C-alpha positions, 0 to 999 in steps of 0.5 A: 875216335872218329872213323874217317870212313864214316865221314862223307867225302864232300865233308872231308874235302871241304875240311881238307881245303879249309885246313890247308887254308888255315895252315897256309895262313899260319905259314905266311904269318910265321915266315913273315915274322921270322923274316922280320926278326932275322933282318939285319945289316950285313947278315952272315951267310947262314942268315942270308940263305935262311931268309931266302929259303923262308921267303920261298916258303912264304911265297908257296904258302901265300899261293896256297892261301890264295888258291884254297881261298878261291876254292872255298869261295867257289866250291866249299864255303857259304856260296859265292853270293855270301862272299861277293855281296859282303864289303868285308870280303872285298876289304879282306881280298884287298888287304891280301893283295896289298900285302902281296904287292908289298912283299915284292920288295923283300922278295926281289931283294932276297932274289938279288942276294942269290947273286953274291951268295952263289959266288961265295960272297955275302949280300951288301945290306946297309942299315938303311936297307935293313930298316926299309925291309923291317918296315915293309915286313912290319906293315905286311904283318899288320895287314895279315893280322887284320885278315882273320878279324875281317874273316871272323866278322864276315863269317858272322854276317857282319857287312851283309846287306839287310835281308 
C-alpha cells in the first residue's frame, strides 16, 4: 500500500487536479448520455425533474472540467507552451466550446420546464422538440467522444512543430 505521507504535496496536488479533470469528463459524458436516453415527448413529472437535475450535474461537471483543464495547462501539465503550440490543443478547446454552446439549447429548454413543474403541471414536449433535443444531445456526445482522442494524441506530441 502506498503511504500518502511519503508522496510529495505537489505530486498529490497534480494528481488530484488530473483526477478531478477525468472525473468531470466522465460525469459530463454520463449526464449527456442519460439525458439522451431519457428525452421523450410529454415526459412524466419524475422524468422531467430528473432531466433538470441531470442537466445541473452536467453544468457543474462541465465547469469543473473547464477549471481543472485550465489549472492543468497553467500549473500541473507539460507547460503552457506544450499546449498552446499544438493545433490539436486548440481543436480540443474549440470542440469543448462548441459542445458547450450546443448545450445551451437543452439547458434553456429544461430551465423553461421549471415553470410548469413548479405549478404542479407537466412541461409540453412535442415529438418535434424531443427530436431536436435528441439530435443536439447526440452531437454533443459525439463532440465529447473525440476530445479524449485529441488529448491522447496531443499528450504523445502529435501536432507539435518539429524541433
